[in-house]
N, C-alpha and C positions, 0 to 999 in steps of 0.2 A: 577428361574423366573427372577433374576437380569440380567442374560445374555441376555434374550430376550428384556427386557426393555432397556438395554444399546444399543442394535442394532439400535434402532430408535430414538436416541437422535439427536441433530443437529450437532454433531461433525463429521468431516470427518474421524477421527481416533477413532475407537471404539475397545474396548478390553474387554475380560472376561476370567476367568480361565476355562479351559476345561481339564477334566481328560483323559489322554492318557494311555492306557495299553501298557506297553513295551513288545515286543516279548520275549518269553522265560523266563519271570520273572513274578511272581505273584503279584509283587508290582505295585502300581500306581506311575508314574513318578512325579517329582516336577511339580506343576501346571503351565503350560505355559500360556501366554496370547495369545489370537487370536485377531489380529488387521486387520482391513479393511482400505484400503487407495485408494485414487484416484490420489495421487500426488507422490508416490514413483517411483523412477527410477527402471526399471526392467532390470535384467541381462538376456539377451536372452538365454544364455546357461542354466541358472536356469529354465527359462520358458520351454525350450526344455526338460529338465529333468522331469519336472512336466508332460508335455504332453506324454513323453515316459512312465512314470509310469502308465498311464491309457491306453496305447496301441495305441495312435494316431500315424499315419504315420508322418514321418519327413517332414518338409517343409523347403525350403531354408531360412536361417536366414535373408538374405537381404529383402526377401518378408515379413517375419514376422515383421521386423523393420518398413517397409513401411506401413504395415497394422496398426501397433500401432500408427504411426505418423498421420495417416489419420482417426483414430477412434475418435468419438465424446466423448466417455467415456471409460476409462480403469480402472477396479477395480481389486485390488490385495488383497489377504488374506494371512496373515503371521502368523506363529507360532513363538512367541518370548519367548525365555528362557534367563536366565542371560548371558549365554556364546554364544548364537547364535540366528540368525534370519533365518527363512526358508520359502520360498514361498510354500504355500500349496493349494492355490486356485486362480482362475483367471476368469475374464469375460470381454468382451468388447462390445461396441455398436457403430454402425454407425447411422447417423441421417441426416435429412434435416435441423436440427436446429430450426424447428418450430412445426411440427406436429407429425412426425414419427421417430421411431428408431427401429433398428433391433439388437437384442442381438446375439452375436457370441461367440464361443470358450469358453463355460462354462466348467470349469474343476476343480475338487477337488481331491487331492491326495488320492489314495485308503485307506491309513492308517487313513484318516480323514473322510471317507464316512460313512454314516449311523449314524451320530452324530448330524444331524440337521444343519451342516455347509453349505451344498449345498443350502438348503432352505434359510439360513441366507444370503449367498452370493447373491442369486437371489433377495431377498427382499431388500437388500441394493442397488443393482444395479437399481431395479425398483424405489426405493425411490429417488435415485439421478437423474434418468431420469425425474420423475415427478416434481422434484424441478426445472428442466429446462423447465417446461411447455410442456413437451412431453406427448401427450395424447394417442397416438396409438403406442403400443409396440408389436413387432412381434419377432419370432425366428423360426429357423428350428431345428427340433429334430429328432434324429435317433429313430427308432421304440422302442428300449429298454428303452428309457428315456421319452417317451411320457407321461406315467402315472405320473412321477415325476412333469412334467410341468403342467399337468392337475390339480394336487393337489394344485398348486400355483395359479390357476385361469385362466390359459391359455386354450383356446378352440381350437379344430380342427375347421377349417373353416366350419360353419354350412350350408353354401350354396354350399358346394363342393369346390374343389380346385380352387382357383383364381390365385395362383402363377403359373408362367410358367418359364421354364429354357432354356437357350441356352448354349450348350457346344460345344467347338471346336471339329472338327473331329479328 
């Protein structure tokens, strides 16, 4: 319960021990800390490795850098051990800085999925957006993750699809 309480304190850096099962060994690893941050510098190659781990297609690093620079909020989730720090989760949001924000690129490394960390990452992201007085939060979800977002309180548009898309030929 301490993990969940710590997620919603006023600190930008939150941490808690999480037990990680090591592959091929029956033992539990030394307890790492999971840390959320909105101000850590991201290594684009480390972010690309995280996206590769979940099977996302590669995007040009110059465009990823530009997307990060123009994002309203960038949240990173790190596994910290005494000898290393590793990016294990990420989300970002764009916004009009007044009313609306859209969450993009939510990713949690497969080794850390199904442990409540995706939920924690989303709740932390939403909390940060609400603290900036953003009242309307949207996102786009692939069909296989719609239920995950539904459990977090997101609704499919009850009036039908309002969003429209333009794609270049």
